[in-house]
C-alpha positions as CSV (number, residue, x, y, z in Angstrom):
1,X,63.0,20.3,-73.6
2,X,65.2,23.2,-72.6
3,X,67.2,22.9,-75.8
4,X,64.0,22.9,-77.9
5,X,62.6,25.8,-76.1
6,X,65.9,27.7,-76.5
7,X,65.9,27.0,-80.3
8,X,62.4,28.5,-80.6
9,X,62.9,31.4,-78.3
10,X,66.5,32.5,-79.2
11,X,67.0,35.3,-81.6
12,X,68.6,33.9,-84.9
13,X,72.0,35.2,-85.8
14,X,73.3,35.1,-89.4
15,X,76.9,35.0,-90.3
16,X,78.2,36.2,-93.7
17,X,81.7,35.4,-94.9
18,X,84.0,36.9,-97.6
19,X,87.2,35.2,-98.8
20,X,90.2,36.9,-100.4
21,X,93.8,35.9,-101.3
22,X,96.6,38.1,-100.0
23,X,100.1,37.9,-101.6
24,X,103.1,40.3,-101.9
25,X,103.0,42.4,-105.1
26,X,106.8,42.3,-105.2
27,X,107.7,38.7,-105.9
28,X,111.4,39.4,-105.1
29,X,110.4,40.3,-101.5
30,X,110.9,37.9,-98.6
31,X,108.4,35.0,-99.1
32,X,109.7,33.0,-96.2
33,X,106.6,33.8,-94.1
34,X,104.4,32.2,-96.8
35,X,106.6,29.2,-97.5
36,X,107.4,28.1,-93.9
37,X,103.8,27.0,-93.3
38,X,103.2,29.4,-90.5
39,X,101.7,32.3,-92.5
40,X,103.0,34.8,-89.9
41,X,102.5,37.7,-92.4
42,X,98.9,36.7,-92.9
43,X,98.3,36.8,-89.2
44,X,99.7,40.4,-89.2
45,X,97.3,41.3,-92.0
46,X,94.4,39.8,-90.0
47,X,95.2,42.0,-87.1
48,X,95.5,45.0,-89.5
49,X,92.0,44.3,-90.9
50,X,90.6,44.5,-87.3
51,X,92.6,47.6,-86.5
52,X,90.8,51.0,-86.0
53,X,92.6,52.4,-89.1
54,X,90.9,49.9,-91.5
55,X,87.6,49.9,-89.7
56,X,87.5,53.7,-89.8
57,X,87.6,53.5,-93.6
58,X,84.8,51.0,-93.5
59,X,82.7,53.4,-91.4
60,X,82.9,55.9,-94.3
61,X,80.6,53.7,-96.3
62,X,77.1,55.2,-96.1
63,X,75.4,51.8,-95.7
64,X,77.7,51.0,-92.8
65,X,77.3,54.4,-91.2
66,X,73.6,54.0,-91.3
67,X,73.7,50.6,-89.6
68,X,76.0,51.8,-86.7
69,X,74.4,55.2,-86.3
70,X,73.0,54.4,-82.9
71,X,76.2,52.8,-81.6
72,X,78.3,55.0,-79.2
73,X,81.6,53.3,-80.3
74,X,81.2,52.1,-83.9
75,X,84.7,50.7,-84.1
76,X,84.3,48.6,-81.0
77,X,80.9,47.4,-82.3
78,X,82.5,46.1,-85.5
79,X,85.3,44.4,-83.6
80,X,82.8,42.6,-81.4
81,X,80.8,41.0,-84.2
82,X,83.6,40.4,-86.8
83,X,86.3,37.8,-87.1
84,X,89.2,37.2,-89.4
85,X,90.5,33.6,-90.0
86,X,93.9,32.7,-91.6
87,X,94.2,29.8,-94.0
88,X,96.2,26.9,-92.7
89,X,98.2,26.1,-95.9
90,X,97.2,28.9,-98.3
91,X,97.2,32.7,-98.5
92,X,93.4,33.0,-98.0
93,X,91.9,35.4,-95.4
94,X,88.3,34.9,-94.4
95,X,86.4,37.9,-93.0
96,X,83.1,37.1,-91.2
97,X,80.4,39.3,-89.6
98,X,77.5,38.2,-87.5
99,X,74.2,40.1,-87.2
100,X,70.5,39.4,-86.5
101,X,69.8,40.8,-90.1
102,X,71.1,38.6,-92.9
103,X,71.4,41.5,-95.3
104,X,73.2,43.6,-92.8
105,X,75.8,40.8,-92.1
106,X,76.7,40.6,-95.8
107,X,76.9,44.4,-96.2
108,X,79.3,44.7,-93.2
109,X,81.6,41.9,-94.3
110,X,81.9,43.3,-97.9
111,X,82.5,46.8,-96.6
112,X,85.3,45.7,-94.3
113,X,87.0,43.9,-97.2
114,X,86.7,46.9,-99.4
115,X,88.1,49.1,-96.7
116,X,91.1,46.8,-96.4
117,X,91.7,47.0,-100.1
118,X,91.5,50.8,-100.1
119,X,93.9,50.9,-97.2
120,X,96.5,48.9,-99.1
121,X,96.4,51.2,-102.2
122,X,96.5,54.4,-100.2
123,X,99.8,56.4,-100.7
124,X,102.2,55.7,-97.9
125,X,102.8,59.3,-96.9
126,X,102.8,58.2,-93.3
127,X,106.0,56.3,-93.9
128,X,107.8,59.3,-95.4
129,X,106.6,61.5,-92.6
130,X,107.8,59.1,-90.0
131,X,111.2,58.8,-91.7
132,X,111.6,62.5,-91.7
133,X,110.6,62.8,-88.1
134,X,113.1,60.0,-87.2
135,X,115.9,61.9,-89.0
136,X,115.1,65.1,-87.2
137,X,115.0,63.4,-83.9
138,X,118.3,61.6,-84.7
139,X,120.0,64.9,-85.6
140,X,118.8,66.5,-82.3
141,X,120.1,63.5,-80.4
142,X,123.5,63.8,-82.1
143,X,123.8,67.4,-81.1
144,X,122.7,66.7,-77.5
145,X,125.2,63.8,-77.3
146,X,128.1,66.1,-78.5
147,X,127.1,68.8,-75.9
148,X,126.9,66.3,-73.1
149,X,130.3,64.8,-74.0
150,X,131.9,68.2,-74.0
151,X,130.5,69.1,-70.6
152,X,131.7,65.8,-69.2
153,X,135.2,66.4,-70.5
154,X,135.2,69.9,-69.0
155,X,134.3,68.6,-65.6
156,X,137.1,66.0,-65.8
157,X,139.6,68.7,-66.7
158,X,138.5,70.9,-63.7
159,X,138.2,68.1,-61.1
160,X,140.3,65.3,-62.4
161,X,139.1,61.8,-62.9
162,X,135.4,61.4,-61.8
163,X,133.6,58.2,-61.0
164,X,129.9,58.4,-61.8
165,X,129.2,55.2,-60.0
166,X,130.8,56.5,-56.8
167,X,130.7,60.3,-56.6
168,X,132.6,60.4,-53.3
169,X,135.7,58.7,-54.8
170,X,137.5,61.8,-55.9
171,X,141.1,63.1,-55.3
172,X,139.7,65.9,-53.2
173,X,137.9,63.3,-51.0
174,X,141.1,61.3,-50.5
175,X,143.1,64.5,-49.7
176,X,140.4,65.5,-47.2
177,X,140.6,62.1,-45.6
178,X,144.4,62.3,-45.2
179,X,144.4,65.8,-43.8
180,X,141.6,64.9,-41.4
181,X,143.7,62.0,-40.1
182,X,146.8,64.3,-39.7
183,X,144.7,66.9,-37.9
184,X,143.5,64.3,-35.4
185,X,147.1,63.2,-34.7
186,X,148.2,66.9,-34.4
187,X,145.4,67.5,-31.9
188,X,146.7,64.6,-29.8
189,X,150.3,66.0,-30.1
190,X,149.1,69.5,-29.1
191,X,147.2,68.1,-26.1
192,X,150.3,66.2,-24.9
193,X,152.5,69.2,-25.5
194,X,150.2,71.5,-23.6
195,X,150.2,69.1,-20.6
196,X,154.0,69.1,-20.7
197,X,154.1,72.9,-21.2
198,X,152.0,73.5,-18.0
199,X,154.6,71.6,-15.9
200,X,157.5,73.4,-17.6
201,X,155.8,76.8,-16.9
202,X,155.3,76.0,-13.3
203,X,159.0,75.0,-13.0
204,X,160.1,78.2,-14.6
205,X,158.0,80.3,-12.3
206,X,159.5,78.5,-9.4
207,X,163.0,79.3,-10.6
208,X,162.1,82.9,-11.0
209,X,161.0,83.1,-7.4
210,X,164.4,81.8,-6.4
211,X,166.0,84.8,-8.3
212,X,167.4,82.8,-11.3
213,X,167.6,84.5,-14.6
214,X,165.4,82.4,-16.8
215,X,165.9,84.4,-19.9
216,X,169.6,83.5,-20.2
217,X,168.8,80.2,-21.9
218,X,166.7,81.7,-24.7
219,X,169.8,82.6,-26.7
220,X,171.4,79.2,-26.2
221,X,168.2,77.5,-27.5
222,X,168.5,79.3,-30.8
223,X,171.8,77.5,-31.5
224,X,170.7,74.2,-30.0
225,X,170.5,71.4,-32.6
226,X,167.7,68.8,-32.6
227,X,170.2,66.2,-31.5
228,X,171.1,68.3,-28.4
229,X,167.4,68.7,-27.6
230,X,167.0,65.0,-27.9
231,X,169.9,64.4,-25.4
232,X,168.5,66.8,-22.8
233,X,166.4,64.2,-20.9
234,X,169.3,61.7,-20.7
235,X,171.8,64.4,-19.7
236,X,169.4,65.5,-16.9
237,X,169.0,62.0,-15.6
238,X,172.8,61.4,-15.7
239,X,173.6,64.6,-13.9
240,X,170.9,64.0,-11.3
241,X,172.3,60.5,-10.5
242,X,175.8,62.0,-10.3
243,X,174.6,64.6,-7.9
244,X,172.9,62.0,-5.7
245,X,176.0,59.8,-5.7
246,X,178.6,62.6,-5.0
247,X,180.5,62.7,-1.7
248,X,180.6,66.5,-1.7
249,X,178.5,68.5,0.7
250,X,175.9,70.9,-0.6
251,X,178.1,73.8,0.4
252,X,181.1,72.5,-1.6
253,X,181.9,74.5,-4.8
254,X,181.8,71.3,-6.9
255,X,178.4,70.3,-5.6
256,X,177.0,73.8,-6.2
257,X,178.5,73.8,-9.7
258,X,176.8,70.5,-10.5
259,X,173.5,71.7,-9.0
260,X,173.6,74.9,-11.0
261,X,174.3,72.9,-14.1
262,X,171.3,70.6,-13.4
263,X,169.0,73.7,-12.9
264,X,170.3,75.1,-16.2
265,X,169.6,71.9,-18.1
266,X,166.1,71.6,-16.5
267,X,165.3,75.2,-17.4
268,X,166.4,74.5,-20.9
269,X,164.2,71.5,-21.2
270,X,161.3,73.5,-19.8
271,X,161.8,76.1,-22.5
272,X,162.0,73.4,-25.1
273,X,158.7,71.9,-23.9
274,X,157.1,75.4,-24.1
275,X,158.5,75.9,-27.6
276,X,157.1,72.4,-28.6
277,X,153.6,73.3,-27.4
278,X,153.7,76.5,-29.5
279,X,154.9,74.6,-32.5
280,X,152.2,71.9,-32.0
281,X,149.5,74.5,-31.6
282,X,150.6,76.3,-34.8
283,X,150.8,73.0,-36.7
284,X,147.2,72.1,-35.6
285,X,145.9,75.5,-36.7
286,X,147.6,75.1,-40.1
287,X,146.1,71.6,-40.5
288,X,142.7,72.9,-39.5
289,X,142.9,75.5,-42.2
290,X,144.1,73.0,-44.7
291,X,141.2,70.6,-43.8
292,X,138.7,73.4,-44.2
293,X,140.1,74.2,-47.6
294,X,140.1,70.5,-48.6
295,X,136.5,70.1,-47.4
296,X,135.5,73.0,-49.8
297,X,137.4,71.4,-52.6
298,X,135.8,68.0,-51.9
299,X,132.4,69.5,-51.8
300,X,133.0,71.1,-55.1
301,X,134.4,67.8,-56.5
302,X,131.4,65.9,-55.2
303,X,129.0,68.3,-56.8
304,X,130.9,67.9,-60.0
305,X,130.7,64.1,-59.7
306,X,127.0,64.2,-59.2
307,X,126.6,66.4,-62.2
308,X,128.9,64.1,-64.2
309,X,126.8,61.1,-63.2
310,X,123.6,62.9,-64.4
311,X,125.3,63.7,-67.7
312,X,126.4,60.1,-68.0
313,X,122.8,58.9,-67.5
314,X,121.6,61.4,-70.1
315,X,124.3,60.2,-72.5
316,X,123.3,56.5,-72.0
317,X,119.6,57.3,-72.6
318,X,120.5,59.3,-75.7
319,X,122.5,56.3,-77.0
320,X,119.6,53.9,-76.4
321,X,117.1,56.3,-78.0
322,X,119.5,56.6,-81.0
323,X,119.6,52.8,-81.3
324,X,115.8,52.6,-81.1
325,X,115.5,55.2,-83.9
326,X,118.0,53.3,-86.0
327,X,115.9,50.1,-85.5
328,X,112.6,51.8,-86.3
329,X,114.1,53.4,-89.4
330,X,115.3,50.0,-90.6
331,X,111.8,48.6,-90.0
332,X,110.1,51.3,-91.9
333,X,112.5,50.9,-94.8
334,X,112.0,47.2,-94.8
335,X,108.2,47.6,-94.8
336,X,108.5,50.0,-97.8
337,X,110.9,47.6,-99.5
338,X,108.3,44.8,-99.1
339,X,106.0,46.7,-101.3
340,X,102.2,46.5,-101.8
341,X,100.0,43.5,-101.6
342,X,98.0,41.7,-104.3
343,X,94.5,41.3,-102.9
344,X,92.1,39.1,-104.9
345,X,88.5,38.7,-103.9
346,X,87.7,34.9,-104.1
347,X,84.2,35.0,-102.7
348,X,82.2,38.0,-101.7
349,X,79.8,37.8,-98.7
350,X,76.2,37.1,-99.4
351,X,73.0,36.9,-97.3
352,X,72.7,33.5,-95.6
353,X,69.3,31.8,-95.6
354,X,70.0,29.7,-92.4
355,X,71.1,31.3,-89.1
356,X,74.5,30.3,-87.7
357,X,73.2,30.6,-84.2
358,X,71.5,28.9,-82.5
359,X,72.5,25.6,-84.2
360,X,70.3,22.6,-84.0
361,X,73.2,20.3,-84.6
362,X,75.0,21.5,-81.5
363,X,72.2,22.8,-79.3
364,X,70.1,19.7,-79.0
365,X,73.0,17.2,-78.2
366,X,74.6,19.8,-75.9
367,X,71.3,20.4,-74.0
368,X,70.7,16.6,-73.8
369,X,74.2,16.0,-72.4
370,X,73.9,19.0,-70.0
371,X,70.5,17.8,-68.8
372,X,71.9,14.3,-68.1
373,X,74.9,15.8,-66.4
374,X,72.7,18.1,-64.2
375,X,70.3,15.3,-63.4
376,X,73.0,12.9,-62.5
377,X,74.7,15.5,-60.4
378,X,71.5,16.3,-58.5
379,X,70.8,12.7,-58.0
380,X,74.3,12.1,-56.7
381,X,74.0,15.2,-54.4
382,X,70.7,14.0,-53.1
383,X,72.1,10.6,-52.4
384,X,75.1,12.0,-50.6
385,X,73.0,14.3,-48.5
386,X,70.4,11.7,-47.6
387,X,72.1,9.0,-45.5
388,X,68.9,7.0,-44.6
389,X,69.1,3.3,-44.9
390,X,67.3,1.9,-48.0
391,X,68.2,-1.8,-48.2
392,X,69.1,-4.6,-45.8
393,X,72.6,-4.8,-47.4
394,X,73.3,-1.2,-46.5
395,X,72.3,-1.8,-42.9
396,X,74.4,-5.0,-42.6
397,X,77.5,-3.4,-44.1
398,X,77.2,-0.2,-42.1
399,X,76.4,-1.7,-38.6
400,X,78.7,-4.6,-38.6
401,X,76.4,-6.7,-36.3
402,X,74.1,-9.6,-37.1
403,X,70.7,-9.0,-38.8
404,X,68.1,-10.8,-36.8
405,X,65.3,-10.2,-39.3
406,X,63.0,-7.8,-41.0
407,X,59.4,-6.7,-40.2
408,X,57.1,-5.8,-43.1
409,X,55.1,-2.6,-43.2
410,X,51.9,-2.5,-41.1
411,X,48.7,-0.9,-42.5
412,X,48.7,2.7,-41.5
413,X,45.0,2.6,-40.4
414,X,45.9,0.2,-37.5
415,X,45.7,1.7,-34.0
416,X,48.4,1.2,-31.4
417,X,46.7,-1.8,-29.6
418,X,46.0,-3.5,-33.0
419,X,49.5,-2.9,-34.3
420,X,51.2,-4.0,-31.0
421,X,49.2,-7.3,-30.9
422,X,49.3,-8.4,-34.5
423,X,50.9,-11.6,-33.5
424,X,47.8,-12.4,-31.4
425,X,45.1,-10.9,-33.6
426,X,46.4,-12.3,-36.9
427,X,48.8,-15.2,-36.1
428,X,49.0,-16.1,-39.8
429,X,49.9,-12.6,-41.0
430,X,53.3,-11.6,-42.4
431,X,53.9,-9.6,-39.2
432,X,53.4,-12.6,-37.0
433,X,55.5,-14.8,-39.2
434,X,58.4,-12.3,-39.2
435,X,58.3,-12.0,-35.4
436,X,58.4,-15.8,-35.1
437,X,61.5,-15.8,-37.4
438,X,63.1,-13.2,-35.2
439,X,62.2,-15.2,-32.1
440,X,64.0,-18.2,-33.6
441,X,67.1,-16.1,-34.5
442,X,67.2,-14.8,-30.9
443,X,66.8,-18.3,-29.4
444,X,69.8,-19.6,-31.4
445,X,71.9,-16.5,-31.3
446,X,71.6,-15.5,-27.6
447,X,74.2,-16.8,-25.1
448,X,72.9,-19.8,-23.2
449,X,74.1,-18.7,-19.8
450,X,72.5,-15.2,-19.8
451,X,69.6,-14.7,-22.1
452,X,66.6,-14.0,-19.7
453,X,66.4,-10.2,-19.8
454,X,66.3,-8.6,-23.3
455,X,66.2,-4.8,-24.1
456,X,64.4,-3.7,-27.2
457,X,65.4,-0.1,-28.2
458,X,66.1,2.1,-31.2
459,X,68.3,5.1,-32.2
460,X,65.4,7.6,-32.2
461,X,61.7,7.8,-31.6
462,X,59.0,6.5,-34.0
463,X,61.2,3.6,-35.2
464,X,58.5,1.0,-34.0
465,X,60.4,-0.5,-31.1
466,X,57.4,-0.7,-28.7
467,X,55.2,-2.4,-31.3
468,X,58.0,-4.9,-32.1
469,X,58.6,-5.5,-28.4
470,X,55.0,-6.4,-27.7
471,X,54.6,-8.6,-30.8
472,X,57.9,-10.4,-30.1
473,X,56.8,-11.0,-26.5
474,X,53.5,-12.5,-27.8
475,X,55.3,-14.9,-30.1
476,X,57.6,-16.0,-27.3
477,X,54.5,-16.7,-25.1
478,X,52.9,-18.5,-27.9
479,X,56.0,-20.8,-28.0
480,X,55.2,-21.9,-24.4
481,X,57.5,-19.6,-22.5
482,X,56.5,-17.6,-19.4
483,X,57.2,-14.0,-20.6
484,X,57.0,-10.6,-19.0
485,X,57.0,-7.3,-20.8
486,X,58.5,-4.4,-18.8
487,X,57.6,-0.9,-19.9
488,X,60.8,0.9,-18.9
489,X,60.0,4.0,-21.0
490,X,59.4,6.3,-18.0
491,X,58.9,9.3,-20.3
492,X,56.5,8.2,-23.0
493,X,55.1,4.7,-22.1
494,X,53.1,2.7,-24.6
495,X,52.7,-0.9,-23.4
496,X,49.7,-0.3,-21.1
497,X,47.9,1.2,-24.1
498,X,48.7,-1.8,-26.3
499,X,47.5,-4.4,-23.8
500,X,44.7,-2.1,-22.4
501,X,45.7,-2.4,-18.7
502,X,45.7,0.0,-15.8
503,X,49.0,1.9,-15.2
504,X,48.3,3.2,-11.7
505,X,50.9,0.8,-10.3
506,X,54.0,-0.2,-12.3
507,X,57.8,0.0,-12.6
508,X,58.0,3.5,-11.1
509,X,56.0,2.6,-8.0
510,X,58.0,-0.6,-7.4
511,X,61.3,1.3,-7.6
512,X,59.9,3.9,-5.3
513,X,58.7,1.2,-2.9
514,X,55.0,2.4,-2.9
515,X,53.8,-1.0,-4.3
516,X,55.0,-4.5,-4.5
517,X,56.0,-6.4,-7.6
518,X,52.9,-8.6,-7.4
519,X,50.7,-5.6,-7.2
520,X,52.4,-3.9,-10.2
521,X,52.5,-7.0,-12.6
522,X,49.3,-7.4,-14.5
523,X,48.0,-10.2,-16.8
524,X,47.6,-9.3,-20.5
525,X,44.9,-11.8,-21.3
526,X,47.4,-13.8,-23.4
527,X,48.4,-17.1,-21.9
528,X,52.0,-17.0,-20.6
529,X,52.4,-13.2,-21.0
530,X,52.3,-10.6,-18.2
531,X,53.0,-6.9,-18.2
532,X,54.8,-4.6,-15.8
533,X,53.6,-1.2,-16.9
534,X,55.4,2.0,-16.5
535,X,53.3,3.4,-13.7
536,X,53.0,7.1,-12.9
537,X,55.7,9.1,-14.6
538,X,58.5,10.0,-12.2
539,X,60.3,13.3,-11.9
540,X,63.8,11.9,-12.5
541,X,63.6,8.8,-14.7
542,X,67.4,8.5,-15.3
543,X,68.3,8.5,-11.5
544,X,65.6,5.9,-10.9
545,X,66.8,3.5,-13.6
546,X,70.5,4.1,-12.5
547,X,69.9,2.8,-9.0
548,X,70.8,-0.6,-7.7
549,X,67.2,-1.3,-7.0
550,X,66.5,-1.5,-10.7
551,X,69.3,-3.9,-11.3
552,X,68.1,-6.1,-8.4
553,X,64.6,-6.0,-9.8
554,X,65.8,-7.3,-13.2
555,X,67.5,-10.2,-11.4
556,X,64.3,-11.0,-9.5
557,X,62.3,-10.9,-12.7
558,X,64.8,-13.1,-14.5
559,X,64.3,-15.8,-11.8
560,X,60.5,-15.7,-12.1
561,X,60.1,-15.6,-15.9
562,X,61.6,-17.5,-18.8
563,X,62.0,-14.3,-20.8
564,X,61.8,-10.6,-19.8
565,X,61.3,-8.2,-22.7
566,X,62.1,-4.6,-21.8
567,X,60.8,-1.6,-23.7
568,X,62.9,1.6,-23.2
569,X,63.3,5.1,-24.6
570,X,65.5,5.7,-27.7
571,X,69.3,5.6,-27.3
572,X,69.9,9.1,-28.7
573,X,69.2,12.1,-26.6
574,X,68.8,10.6,-23.2
575,X,70.8,8.0,-21.1
576,X,67.9,5.7,-20.1
577,X,68.4,3.1,-22.8
578,X,72.2,2.8,-22.1
579,X,71.6,2.4,-18.4
580,X,69.0,-0.4,-19.0
581,X,71.3,-2.0,-21.6
582,X,74.1,-2.2,-19.1
583,X,71.9,-4.1,-16.7
584,X,70.1,-6.4,-19.3
585,X,71.5,-9.7,-20.6
586,X,71.2,-8.7,-24.2
587,X,70.0,-5.8,-26.4
588,X,68.2,-5.7,-29.7
589,X,68.4,-2.5,-31.8
590,X,65.4,-1.7,-34.0
591,X,66.0,0.3,-37.2
592,X,63.3,1.7,-39.5
593,X,63.7,1.4,-43.2
594,X,63.8,4.7,-45.1
595,X,63.9,6.6,-41.8
596,X,66.9,5.5,-39.7
597,X,70.0,7.3,-40.7
598,X,73.5,5.9,-40.9
599,X,75.0,8.4,-38.5
600,X,72.3,8.0,-35.8
601,X,72.4,4.2,-36.1
602,X,76.2,4.1,-35.7
603,X,76.1,6.5,-32.8
604,X,73.5,4.4,-31.1
605,X,75.5,1.2,-31.7
606,X,78.7,2.9,-30.3
607,X,76.7,4.3,-27.3
608,X,75.5,0.9,-26.4
609,X,78.9,-0.6,-26.8
610,X,80.4,2.1,-24.5
611,X,78.4,0.9,-21.5
612,X,79.3,-2.8,-22.2
613,X,75.9,-3.8,-23.6
614,X,75.6,-7.2,-25.2
615,X,74.2,-6.1,-28.7
616,X,72.7,-9.3,-30.1
617,X,71.8,-7.7,-33.5
618,X,69.5,-5.4,-35.4
619,X,65.9,-5.7,-36.6
620,X,64.7,-3.7,-39.6
621,X,61.2,-2.5,-39.2
622,X,58.7,-1.2,-41.7
623,X,60.4,-3.0,-44.6
624,X,58.9,-3.0,-48.1
625,X,58.3,-6.6,-49.1
626,X,60.0,-7.5,-52.3
627,X,58.1,-9.6,-54.9
628,X,60.5,-12.6,-54.4
629,X,59.9,-12.5,-50.6
630,X,56.1,-13.3,-50.8
631,X,56.5,-17.1,-50.5
632,X,58.1,-16.8,-47.0
633,X,54.9,-15.4,-45.6
634,X,52.2,-17.2,-47.5
635,X,53.6,-20.7,-48.1
636,X,52.7,-21.8,-44.5
637,X,49.7,-19.6,-43.8
638,X,47.3,-22.6,-43.5
639,X,49.6,-24.7,-41.3
640,X,49.9,-24.6,-37.5
641,X,52.2,-21.9,-36.1
642,X,54.8,-24.0,-34.5
643,X,55.4,-26.3,-37.4
644,X,56.8,-23.6,-39.7
645,X,58.9,-22.2,-36.8
646,X,60.7,-25.5,-36.4
647,X,61.2,-25.9,-40.1
648,X,62.4,-22.3,-40.6
649,X,64.8,-22.6,-37.7
650,X,66.2,-25.8,-39.1
651,X,66.7,-24.2,-42.5
652,X,68.2,-20.9,-41.2
653,X,70.6,-22.2,-38.6
654,X,71.4,-25.5,-40.0
């Protein structure tokens, strides 16, 4: 439907096509691009047709100018609605144009082809102008390269070899480094010499105070050789040892002569140390001046190196630009050598009668496929989002516990007392038959040692557990058992309404101790079936059920009755059902078809298992009867109740 609506409502678009053959006019030119099967030259021509240069010529046509008069960018408008296709194994170019006006489409396609033909026969003045411009630029580059090379050579003559990659690797830098190292050593020598000179000066002052002529040694030092200066320390040590070891007294002439000789040598050494300090100081000052001069030279050389590096970069860029100019010049010359093209119109564009868009051949199948895809996707999404149980097989596979039976749908007009007592009111109905089948399944499936107290619960409210509990209890009583229904739903009780009994006394009053069990249990009017109603609603139901009194009460009821059926609140949301399940002998979980969800049911099952409940199985309530299931409810409707139960049991559990 959507596709048909689209076909009727969409604006029809017409596409006109012109075909032409494009081959080189110069047959001696390179035909490899046409013969190798790729038609690369034709692809270049297709791009040329869609270029602004050709389309600008097409816009000069008055008919085209009138059509695109309202367009802000006429060239872009043409490019948007046109296409150029290249032939696979021929030299044919196909130019197409699409428009909502069939005549306009043909006019535009033919105008574009005419503009391309005109562009090819135009004089190629642009090529000559470009070659002239390239020659001028190349000459300017040659002059600039020559000037740059001369400046670089001049820098090398002035500063020596320069390394543009490392501007600080010049001869001046190495000289500065060496002089700086020597200056550091000279500073250390001067420091040591000054320290020695201070001691020598103190010694000389001491001798002056003794009246010794300290200037007498200055003349001797002028003639002293370096070897003699070097021997002074050893001579002083030898003379000092000799003076210490002599046997002469200090007043003896020999001793005094040796002592005067020792003072003379020590004074000479002091003068030598003072002289060395002056020499070291002068050398340090000379080196400092040399370092300053070398630093200036290095700075000048570094500046020259950086300038040399910039010139080298400019030279490299000029060389690359020169290579690019040579390449472009060769391309222009090659294009000119290729020559003109032979363009032959094979088929001019004409007005098409049928629109190219929308196409019925593609729109209808595509819309059908799209509709099926969307429908399937929505169905899958709905199925994934809705996790309600639909079939018995889904419940059996998901829950992993036995399926005790199914209960068909009840008429919606039935009130609670009628729905809860269908097994009594209509013993031959499908509801009663289903309950008897479930009763048989429970009888054979329950453990023999502990099967007196049975909890009937469900994952959530409105699943039909209370109705099922009352009907199931009625069928058990009809089978001859002494049965008690316990309404343990201390929040929203229902059983007293179903059996129409008074709820003044009940389970809550018994647990509180305000009434006895005999006072609370009431007959239902059905033979073999009694009811322990809820009683007044207590303030804290969970604490009341979680007491030992409730567990003892269940033990007492199990001794007095053949079967105790307990109705409780739902499992989810409150803890009452789990508490009762832990105290009961067995538990039956009621699910409602098309209502109970997989997640809630699994959580309820796991919650019951967490308290150690004996989950006998599940019962599916409100199940739609399938056509093939009708015989199971109607085949025995005229027979007595107990006869089909025995037969069904023998068939099911054989």
